[in-house]
C-alpha positions as CSV (number, residue, x, y, z in Angstrom):
1,M,123.6,54.0,58.4
2,A,124.6,54.9,54.7
3,K,122.3,54.4,51.8
4,E,122.9,51.3,50.2
5,K,123.6,53.1,46.4
6,K,121.9,51.2,43.3
7,T,123.5,50.1,40.5
8,P,122.1,51.4,36.7
9,K,120.3,49.0,35.3
10,N,122.2,48.0,31.4
11,R,119.6,49.4,29.1
12,T,119.6,48.4,25.7
13,K,120.2,50.9,23.4
14,E,117.1,51.0,20.6
15,V,117.6,50.7,16.8
16,P,116.5,53.6,14.9
17,E,113.8,53.0,12.4
18,Y,115.3,53.9,9.6
19,K,118.4,51.6,10.4
20,I,115.7,48.5,10.5
21,K,114.0,49.7,7.4
22,L,117.6,49.8,5.7
23,V,118.4,46.3,6.8
24,A,115.3,44.8,5.4
25,E,115.1,46.5,2.4
26,L,118.5,45.4,1.7
27,A,117.8,41.6,2.8
28,D,114.9,42.3,0.7
29,K,117.2,42.8,-2.6
30,M,119.2,40.3,-1.8
31,K,116.8,37.3,-1.7
32,K,115.2,38.8,-5.5
33,S,118.9,39.6,-7.1
34,K,120.5,36.8,-9.2
35,T,123.8,38.9,-8.3
36,I,125.0,40.8,-5.9
37,L,128.4,42.5,-6.3
38,I,130.8,44.2,-3.7
39,A,132.9,47.2,-5.1
40,S,135.6,49.1,-3.2
41,T,134.3,53.2,-3.8
42,S,137.9,54.2,-2.0
43,K,139.3,57.6,-4.1
44,L,136.2,57.8,-6.3
45,P,134.6,61.3,-6.5
46,S,131.1,62.0,-5.7
47,S,130.9,63.3,-9.4
48,Q,131.9,60.1,-10.9
49,F,129.9,57.9,-8.6
50,H,126.7,59.7,-9.7
51,E,127.9,59.2,-13.0
52,I,128.4,55.7,-13.4
53,K,124.8,55.2,-11.3
54,K,123.9,57.0,-14.3
55,N,125.8,54.6,-16.9
56,L,124.3,51.5,-15.4
57,R,121.0,52.8,-14.4
58,G,118.4,49.6,-15.9
59,K,121.2,47.5,-15.3
60,A,122.2,47.4,-11.8
61,D,120.8,48.9,-8.4
62,I,123.7,50.9,-6.4
63,R,123.2,51.1,-2.8
64,V,125.8,52.3,0.0
65,A,125.7,51.4,3.5
66,R,127.7,51.1,6.4
67,K,129.4,47.4,6.6
68,S,126.8,46.4,9.9
69,A,123.6,46.7,8.3
70,V,125.2,44.7,5.0
71,L,126.3,42.3,8.0
72,R,122.7,42.2,9.5
73,A,121.2,42.2,6.1
74,I,123.1,39.0,4.5
75,D,122.2,37.6,7.5
76,A,118.7,38.0,7.2
77,A,118.5,37.3,3.8
78,M,119.7,33.8,4.6
79,K,120.8,32.2,1.6
80,P,122.5,29.3,0.7
81,G,126.2,30.2,0.7
82,L,125.8,34.3,1.0
83,D,127.8,34.2,4.1
84,E,131.2,33.7,2.0
85,L,130.7,37.4,1.2
86,K,131.2,39.1,4.4
87,K,134.6,38.0,4.4
88,N,135.3,40.6,1.7
89,I,133.2,43.5,3.6
90,H,134.5,46.0,5.1
91,A,134.2,50.2,4.8
92,D,133.8,52.3,1.8
93,I,131.9,49.8,-0.3
94,A,129.2,50.2,-2.6
95,I,126.6,46.9,-3.4
96,F,125.2,46.2,-7.0
97,F,121.8,44.2,-7.3
98,S,121.8,42.8,-10.6
99,E,119.9,40.4,-12.8
100,I,123.0,40.1,-15.5
101,D,126.1,38.0,-14.8
102,A,128.6,38.9,-12.1
103,F,131.4,39.0,-14.6
104,E,129.5,40.7,-17.2
105,L,129.0,43.4,-14.5
106,S,132.3,43.3,-13.0
107,G,133.5,44.2,-16.8
108,L,130.9,47.4,-17.0
109,L,132.8,48.8,-14.1
110,S,135.7,48.3,-15.5
111,E,135.0,50.1,-18.7
112,N,133.1,53.2,-16.6
113,Q,136.8,53.3,-15.1
114,S,138.5,57.1,-16.0
115,P,142.1,58.2,-16.4
116,T,143.4,60.5,-14.2
117,K,146.8,61.5,-12.5
118,A,149.1,59.5,-10.9
119,K,149.9,60.6,-7.1
120,A,153.2,59.6,-5.2
121,G,152.8,56.4,-3.6
122,D,150.5,54.7,-6.2
123,I,151.5,51.5,-7.8
124,A,151.8,51.8,-11.6
125,P,149.7,48.9,-13.2
126,E,151.7,49.0,-15.9
127,D,155.4,50.6,-17.4
128,I,154.4,54.2,-17.4
129,Q,156.5,55.2,-21.0
130,V,157.9,58.6,-22.2
131,E,157.6,58.6,-25.9
132,P,159.9,61.4,-27.8
133,G,158.2,64.3,-29.2
134,P,157.5,68.1,-27.9
135,T,155.7,69.0,-25.2
136,D,154.3,72.4,-23.7
137,L,157.4,73.0,-21.1
138,L,159.4,75.8,-20.9
139,P,162.8,75.9,-20.5
140,G,163.8,76.1,-17.0
141,P,163.3,74.2,-14.0
142,A,161.4,72.1,-16.1
143,I,164.6,70.6,-17.6
144,S,166.3,69.3,-14.3
145,E,163.0,67.9,-13.6
146,L,162.5,65.9,-16.4
147,S,166.4,65.2,-16.9
148,G,165.9,63.8,-13.0
149,V,163.4,61.2,-14.0
150,G,165.9,59.9,-16.7
151,L,164.7,61.9,-19.3
152,K,166.6,63.2,-22.7
153,V,165.7,66.5,-23.6
154,V,166.8,69.4,-25.9
155,V,164.9,73.1,-26.5
156,E,162.7,73.2,-29.7
157,G,160.7,76.2,-30.5
158,G,161.7,77.3,-27.3
159,K,160.1,74.3,-25.6
160,L,161.2,71.4,-24.6
161,A,161.2,68.2,-26.4
162,I,161.7,64.8,-25.0
163,K,164.5,63.3,-27.5
164,L,164.3,59.3,-26.6
165,P,161.9,57.0,-25.3
166,H,162.4,55.8,-21.2
167,V,160.6,54.1,-18.9
168,I,159.8,56.3,-15.9
169,V,158.4,53.5,-13.6
170,K,157.9,49.8,-14.2
171,K,155.0,48.0,-13.7
172,G,154.2,47.0,-9.7
173,D,157.0,49.9,-8.6
174,A,155.8,52.6,-6.2
175,I,155.3,56.0,-7.9
176,K,157.6,58.5,-6.5
177,P,157.3,62.2,-6.1
178,N,159.3,63.6,-9.1
179,V,157.9,61.2,-11.3
180,A,153.8,61.8,-10.2
181,G,154.9,65.9,-10.9
182,V,156.9,64.9,-14.0
183,M,153.6,63.0,-15.5
184,G,151.6,66.0,-14.2
185,K,153.5,68.3,-15.8
186,L,153.3,65.8,-19.5
187,G,149.2,65.5,-19.1
188,I,149.9,61.6,-18.6
189,T,147.1,59.8,-16.9
190,P,148.2,56.1,-15.8
191,M,145.7,55.4,-13.1
192,K,142.2,55.0,-13.0
193,V,139.5,56.2,-10.9
194,G,136.0,53.7,-10.7
195,F,134.1,51.2,-8.7
196,E,136.8,48.1,-7.7
197,P,135.0,44.8,-7.9
198,L,136.1,42.5,-4.9
199,A,133.4,39.9,-5.0
200,A,129.8,38.8,-6.1
201,Y,127.4,36.1,-5.1
202,D,125.1,34.4,-7.7
203,S,122.2,33.6,-6.7
204,N,121.6,30.7,-9.5
205,N,125.1,28.9,-8.0
206,E,124.7,29.8,-4.8
207,K,128.9,30.5,-4.4
208,V,130.4,33.7,-4.1
209,Y,133.4,34.8,-6.7
210,V,136.6,36.7,-5.5
211,G,139.1,38.7,-7.9
212,I,136.3,39.4,-10.3
213,K,138.4,41.8,-12.1
214,I,137.8,42.2,-15.9
215,D,140.7,43.7,-17.6
216,K,139.0,43.7,-21.6
217,K,141.7,45.3,-23.0
218,G,144.2,43.0,-21.7
219,F,142.2,39.8,-22.2
220,M,141.8,40.6,-26.1
221,E,145.5,41.1,-26.0
222,V,146.0,37.7,-24.9
223,F,143.0,36.3,-26.9
224,R,144.8,37.8,-29.8
225,S,148.2,36.5,-29.3
226,D,146.8,32.8,-28.3
227,I,145.0,33.4,-31.7
228,A,148.0,33.7,-33.5
229,R,150.0,31.2,-31.9
230,A,147.3,28.9,-32.4
231,R,146.9,29.6,-36.2
232,S,150.8,29.2,-36.5
233,F,150.8,26.0,-34.9
234,A,148.0,24.3,-37.2
235,I,149.9,25.5,-40.0
236,N,153.2,23.7,-38.9
237,I,151.0,20.7,-38.3
238,C,149.3,20.9,-41.9
239,Y,145.9,21.2,-40.2
240,V,143.6,22.4,-42.8
241,S,140.7,24.1,-42.0
242,K,139.3,28.0,-43.7
243,D,142.2,30.0,-41.4
244,T,144.6,27.6,-42.4
245,I,144.3,26.3,-46.0
246,S,145.6,29.6,-47.7
247,S,148.8,29.4,-45.8
248,L,149.0,25.8,-46.2
249,L,148.7,26.1,-50.3
250,G,151.0,28.8,-50.2
251,K,153.2,26.6,-48.0
252,A,153.1,23.8,-51.0
253,A,154.0,26.1,-53.4
254,M,157.0,27.4,-51.8
255,H,158.3,23.7,-51.3
256,E,157.4,22.9,-54.8
257,K,159.8,25.9,-56.0
258,A,162.1,24.5,-54.0
259,L,161.9,20.7,-55.1
260,L,162.0,21.5,-58.7
261,A,165.2,24.0,-58.1
262,K,166.8,20.9,-56.8
263,I,165.5,18.5,-60.3
264,P,168.2,18.6,-62.8
265,G,167.3,20.4,-66.0
266,E,166.0,17.9,-68.3
267,L,164.0,16.1,-65.7
268,N,162.5,19.1,-64.8
269,V,161.7,20.0,-68.5
270,V,160.0,16.7,-68.5
271,K,158.2,16.9,-65.8
272,E,156.6,20.6,-66.8
273,G,155.7,19.3,-70.4
274,A,154.2,16.3,-68.7
């Protein structure tokens, strides 16, 4: 009689102690921190990672952990609204624990991004225009390479010079290999590398904010433009304030001169002598 084969019992694999400790540590930081920010570390060189970490010392504690550990820590922290952060957690992320505002922290990450060369396939963050002027390139293959992306070149002093300004790639377009090659030779670094803020949890409001990337330079340009338009509108409707009074007085003086020019000579003399 054949012996009955015994089915081995399924054994649950024990979770290593260091993983349990990591999840507990992350959960504890989540409970105690005002802001929990998730940022992508994709394409971030190790050297820059450590440089940014050094720059943010005292402002934020940066931790890197596997997605599974972060998800378990969120469950263990049991903070209202924190579960929403799970939607923005994937591979290649870093977690920032801080007591400063989420948007202020995001702004600091933007400030710590560094310019870098573009690679084929990268998406242009803005119109990339090459300005006229001399280059360090010698005549030869470089002539056809620069001409191939629409640049007008001449030889000056034995080296190539760009004759006219030209946009070689528009904002939002993928950068072609030949364009990336030309930018590399001209020393153009249109891309930025650093932590990319994805989302943040504010424990005071018990809310998750998504799309928190802060472009301070772009914001200031828009802000200045809005101020100029607001001032122009205030002057047009004759709204008096410390920012408009000088322009309004100047405008009134110009109107006075225009009116006096239309008054008959005799009346004008009487008015001036009154």
